[in-house]
C-alpha angles and dihedrals in degrees: 000000000000117000091225131038112263122216112220113249110238099164092253096087130026115242121201093236089071116093141186121042101356091049092053092049096048100039092048094061093056090040089060090049097044099081089052095055104070110121094353135122105245134193118198103193116201089007094176114192091003102240092122095051089050091052091051092047091051087056090061102267124135098233135197110191116196132188132164095225115089095203092050093052092047088052091051092049091051097044100042102027093117095063114101118232094023125119129170125202134180108241142135108250089217092059111049101140090128091069118083124247118269092008099139135060095193127028123189125192112166121184092346105114097068089055096060136059094204094070094145090052090049094053094042087058092050090050090051094048097047114102122221109282089022131138134218121203112193129167137188136164118265101244093212093059101026097048113004098049095038097041089221123127122207107219090207094059116091101172120019119186136215118226096261093048091051092049092047092053089052098042091058091061110024123049095195122056144155120194122211130189123218128199135150105247138186100230142164108223126202116191137172107254090204089066105267122158127262111250112151138061137168138187128207108226134172086260093054136265113340128193118247131014103311100190136121102244118234092209135028124216120191127196109205135187145145095240120055092214089063089070095057092086092070121091124237090231130028123187127192132181142144128245090230088059089215093178094050093042090053090048093052091047091052091050091051091049094048093049093048090049091048091051092049090051092050091050091050093047091049090049091049091049091050092049091049091051090051094049 
């Protein structure tokens, strides 16, 4: 029996038992926010299973995790009840009038926008709740890359946004912004083992080697504030991985399986050709 209750994965909300690509994407957003949370009042709007709120609370934030689903909130309360400074409430993130103005220093809303029609109302609420000097981190898939280029439709998304639409919604409410792209990449990383900073990147393209990360991001993550100086705490580049290398391990396992299958097929074809020759 599992030590903790496990929320079934339906595809609508990420659960921390899932690994590989989806885990990298979801954990990375909270990992970016974690250093910003110490001693701050934090709202995690549409917190889902609750794992992210728990991570932020362990970093010293006083966290209110909200989700519209009653069962999900009950699960979060049961699984993470032992963590100080963490409270979960059932609430619709587009209807937060019960919370006082300027009551949060850090607001997180990851992969929420695309699940609601009332996006303007959602962002208006965040703008009202954000305290002076506060920061909002909000993410959403880029519809062009996530849906148009893949041809796949997520049944849980009701209103996906293109980059210009996302930026327009934010610009109407937050005068200071930084926009980040997020995409799972196959990369070679070189880093200074003595602790130096990361400062260079390159991408191989059909036109040759290009400076920087020349990719169309799958997801957009915006940092929003009223004061430009608030955004200075964010890095220009953030990396996230796991020591188990679950994505790479799965890739290598699939390669081994495919090679073994190809060898078996070649053996069967050779056997069949020999039998035909003997007939």
